[in-house]
C-alpha positions as CSV (number, residue, x, y, z in Angstrom):
1,M,0.0,0.0,0.0
2,P,1.6,3.3,-1.0
3,L,2.6,5.7,1.7
4,G,1.1,9.3,1.8
5,D,-1.7,10.9,-0.1
6,P,-1.9,10.4,-3.9
7,P,-0.9,13.4,-5.9
8,A,-3.6,15.9,-6.7
9,K,-5.0,15.8,-10.2
10,V,-4.5,18.9,-12.2
11,P,-7.9,20.2,-13.2
12,A,-8.6,20.1,-16.9
13,L,-8.7,23.5,-18.5
14,G,-12.0,24.3,-20.0
15,P,-12.6,26.2,-23.3
16,D,-13.2,29.5,-21.5
17,A,-9.8,29.2,-19.7
18,L,-8.0,28.4,-23.0
19,N,-9.8,31.1,-25.0
20,A,-9.5,33.9,-22.4
21,P,-5.8,34.9,-23.2
22,L,-6.5,34.8,-27.0
23,T,-9.6,36.8,-26.6
24,S,-7.8,39.4,-24.5
25,F,-5.0,39.5,-27.1
26,F,-7.4,40.3,-30.0
27,R,-9.2,42.8,-27.8
28,G,-5.9,44.7,-27.6
29,L,-5.0,44.1,-31.3
30,V,-8.3,45.0,-32.9
31,P,-10.4,47.1,-30.6
32,F,-13.6,48.7,-32.0
33,R,-14.7,51.0,-29.2
34,T,-13.7,54.5,-30.1
35,L,-13.5,56.7,-33.2
36,L,-9.8,56.5,-33.0
37,D,-10.0,52.7,-33.3
38,K,-12.1,53.0,-36.4
39,A,-9.7,55.6,-37.9
40,A,-6.9,53.1,-37.4
41,Y,-8.7,50.5,-39.5
42,G,-9.4,53.1,-42.1
43,L,-5.8,54.0,-42.2
44,F,-4.8,50.4,-42.5
45,F,-7.0,49.7,-45.5
46,F,-6.2,53.0,-47.2
47,G,-2.5,52.2,-46.8
48,C,-2.9,48.8,-48.4
49,I,-4.9,50.1,-51.3
50,F,-2.5,53.1,-51.8
51,Y,0.5,50.8,-51.8
52,V,-1.0,48.4,-54.4
53,L,-2.0,51.3,-56.7
54,C,1.4,52.9,-56.5
55,E,3.4,49.7,-56.9
56,S,1.3,48.6,-59.9
57,G,1.9,52.0,-61.6
58,V,-1.8,52.9,-61.6
59,F,-1.4,55.9,-59.3
60,R,1.2,58.5,-60.2
61,F,1.2,62.2,-59.6
62,G,4.8,63.4,-60.2
63,R,6.2,64.6,-63.4
64,Q,8.1,62.1,-65.6
65,P,11.8,62.9,-65.1
66,S,14.1,63.8,-67.9
67,F,17.4,62.0,-68.5
68,S,20.5,61.8,-70.6
69,C,21.7,58.6,-72.2
70,D,25.3,59.5,-71.2
71,D,24.5,59.9,-67.5
72,P,26.7,57.3,-65.7
73,L,24.4,57.4,-62.6
74,I,21.6,55.6,-64.5
75,Q,23.6,53.1,-66.5
76,K,23.9,50.3,-63.9
77,P,22.5,46.8,-64.9
78,K,19.2,45.7,-63.5
79,L,19.9,42.9,-61.0
80,P,17.7,40.5,-59.0
81,E,16.6,41.9,-55.6
82,I,18.7,40.6,-52.7
83,V,15.7,41.1,-50.4
84,P,12.6,40.7,-52.6
85,T,9.6,42.8,-51.8
86,L,7.3,39.7,-51.6
87,I,9.5,38.3,-48.9
88,L,10.1,41.6,-47.0
89,I,6.4,42.5,-46.6
90,P,5.3,39.3,-44.8
91,F,8.5,39.3,-42.8
92,L,7.9,42.8,-41.5
93,L,4.3,42.1,-40.7
94,I,4.7,38.7,-39.0
95,V,8.2,38.2,-37.4
96,P,8.4,41.5,-35.4
97,S,4.7,41.1,-34.4
98,I,5.4,37.6,-33.0
99,F,8.6,38.7,-31.3
100,L,6.9,41.7,-29.6
101,A,3.9,39.6,-28.5
102,L,6.2,37.0,-26.9
103,L,8.2,39.8,-25.2
104,E,5.0,41.2,-23.7
105,L,3.8,37.8,-22.6
106,R,7.0,37.3,-20.7
107,R,6.6,40.5,-18.6
108,N,6.9,40.0,-14.9
109,D,7.1,43.6,-13.6
110,D,3.4,43.8,-12.7
111,L,1.2,40.7,-12.1
112,A,-1.9,42.9,-12.4
113,V,-1.2,43.6,-16.0
114,D,-3.2,41.8,-18.5
115,R,-0.3,40.6,-20.6
116,P,-2.2,39.2,-23.6
117,L,-4.1,42.5,-23.8
118,S,-0.8,44.5,-23.5
119,A,0.8,42.3,-26.2
120,G,-2.1,43.0,-28.6
121,R,-1.8,46.7,-28.0
122,V,1.9,46.7,-28.7
123,V,1.5,44.8,-31.9
124,R,-1.3,47.2,-33.0
125,R,1.0,50.2,-32.4
126,Y,3.7,48.6,-34.4
127,I,1.5,47.7,-37.4
128,C,-0.1,51.2,-37.4
129,G,3.3,52.8,-37.4
130,L,4.4,50.5,-40.2
131,V,1.4,51.5,-42.3
132,V,2.1,55.2,-41.8
133,A,5.7,54.7,-42.8
134,V,4.6,52.9,-46.0
135,I,2.1,55.7,-46.9
136,V,4.7,58.4,-46.4
137,V,7.3,56.6,-48.4
138,Q,5.0,55.8,-51.3
139,A,3.8,59.4,-51.4
140,L,7.3,60.7,-51.5
141,K,8.3,58.2,-54.2
142,E,5.4,59.2,-56.5
143,G,6.0,62.9,-55.8
144,F,9.8,62.9,-56.5
145,L,10.0,60.2,-59.2
146,E,13.7,59.9,-58.9
147,K,15.5,57.6,-61.4
148,R,17.1,54.4,-60.1
149,P,20.7,53.5,-60.9
150,H,19.5,50.9,-63.4
151,F,17.0,53.3,-65.0
152,L,18.1,52.7,-68.6
153,D,18.2,49.0,-68.3
154,A,14.8,48.8,-66.5
155,C,13.0,51.4,-68.5
156,R,14.4,50.8,-72.0
157,P,13.0,54.2,-73.2
158,V,11.7,54.6,-76.7
159,S,10.6,57.6,-78.7
160,P,6.8,58.1,-78.5
161,S,6.6,58.9,-82.2
162,N,8.5,56.1,-83.9
163,R,9.0,53.6,-81.0
164,T,12.8,53.4,-81.6
165,L,15.2,53.0,-78.7
166,I,16.4,56.5,-77.6
167,C,19.7,55.3,-76.2
168,D,20.6,53.1,-79.1
169,A,24.3,53.6,-80.2
170,H,23.2,54.5,-83.7
171,N,20.7,57.2,-82.6
172,P,22.2,60.6,-83.6
173,N,20.3,62.4,-80.8
174,R,21.3,60.2,-77.9
175,D,23.5,62.9,-76.4
176,A,20.5,65.3,-75.9
177,T,18.5,65.6,-72.8
178,V,15.4,63.5,-73.2
179,T,12.1,64.8,-71.8
180,S,9.5,62.8,-73.8
181,Y,9.8,59.0,-73.9
182,V,7.9,55.8,-73.1
183,C,9.3,53.0,-71.0
184,T,9.0,49.6,-72.5
185,G,10.8,47.4,-69.9
186,K,9.1,44.9,-67.6
187,K,7.8,46.7,-64.5
188,S,9.3,49.9,-65.9
189,H,7.0,52.1,-63.7
190,R,9.4,51.2,-60.8
191,A,12.4,52.6,-62.7
192,V,11.7,56.1,-61.4
193,T,10.9,55.3,-57.7
194,S,14.4,55.5,-56.3
195,F,13.8,58.0,-53.5
196,P,13.2,57.3,-50.7
197,S,14.0,53.6,-50.4
198,G,10.9,51.7,-49.2
199,H,12.9,48.7,-48.1
200,A,15.3,50.8,-46.1
201,C,12.6,53.0,-44.4
202,T,10.3,50.2,-43.4
203,A,13.1,47.8,-42.3
204,T,14.7,50.6,-40.3
205,Y,11.4,51.5,-38.6
206,S,10.7,47.9,-37.8
207,C,14.1,47.1,-36.4
208,L,14.2,50.4,-34.4
209,F,10.7,49.8,-32.9
210,V,11.7,46.3,-31.7
211,A,15.1,47.4,-30.5
212,S,13.7,50.4,-28.6
213,H,11.0,48.1,-27.0
214,L,13.7,45.8,-25.9
215,V,15.7,48.7,-24.3
216,K,12.6,50.2,-22.7
217,R,11.0,47.0,-21.3
218,G,13.8,44.5,-21.7
219,D,14.7,44.1,-18.1
220,T,11.2,43.0,-17.2
221,M,11.2,40.4,-20.1
222,V,14.7,39.2,-20.6
223,K,16.8,39.1,-17.4
224,S,20.2,38.6,-19.1
225,M,21.8,41.9,-20.1
226,M,24.0,40.0,-22.6
227,V,21.0,38.4,-24.3
228,R,19.1,41.7,-24.5
229,L,22.2,43.4,-26.0
230,T,22.6,40.6,-28.5
231,L,18.9,40.8,-29.6
232,V,19.1,44.6,-30.0
233,L,22.3,44.3,-32.1
234,L,20.7,41.6,-34.2
235,W,17.7,43.7,-35.0
236,V,19.8,46.7,-35.8
237,A,22.1,44.6,-38.0
238,L,19.1,43.2,-39.9
239,G,17.7,46.7,-40.7
240,T,21.2,47.8,-41.8
241,F,21.6,44.8,-44.0
242,V,18.3,45.4,-45.8
243,S,19.2,49.1,-46.3
244,I,22.7,48.3,-47.7
245,S,21.3,45.5,-50.0
246,R,19.3,48.1,-51.9
247,V,22.6,49.7,-53.0
248,W,24.2,46.4,-53.8
249,D,21.4,45.4,-56.2
250,N,21.4,48.8,-58.0
251,M,18.0,49.8,-56.7
252,H,19.2,52.9,-54.9
253,Y,22.3,55.2,-54.7
């Protein structure tokens, strides 16, 4: 006969106990109580539509820039993107959001704090800031219409009258400044959106947001100073790499 009392059974968690943290998280992430909350949703959807219209070349309000075929600043070859846009977008939306949420869930400075709710609010602030950064960057891009270093290779400009290549070696007028032309290259509408760099701006915002959150709240989430410092340096290095890669692949100066 075994000595002592049998171990107490752990009570099974019901659906309400399991769903409560998730419900609290989404209450912080997508609140729908105030006018400011509704404005945030409007901003998000506007940012998505504005970005798609700009990137597809449908929406453009800047003047088409002039150029010279002999300008060495626009004669770089068009190279594959080191950090493709279709990879950067989901990365910036998902990875920092998960990282920030996990940090908030590890908070131990105040037991009265609803940590899932706090995690949802932090992720919401991060995403709203990212959307604002995208809107500002795209508006500046479309307003300035600055030529990329690979402009000639990406645009392949032709004369609107006879559709001949303007920068062809046999063209007698190739030394003149060109103000009227039509781009014929694939995705040529992106050949004049060099400034500012969307990759650099959004990656820098994302990494600085996460790094600053680590510095501000890190001691209540990650006890080891060395681990916190390493995480901060990794996020800063990631943002720096994305920014520099845009120069390496001839997308920006």
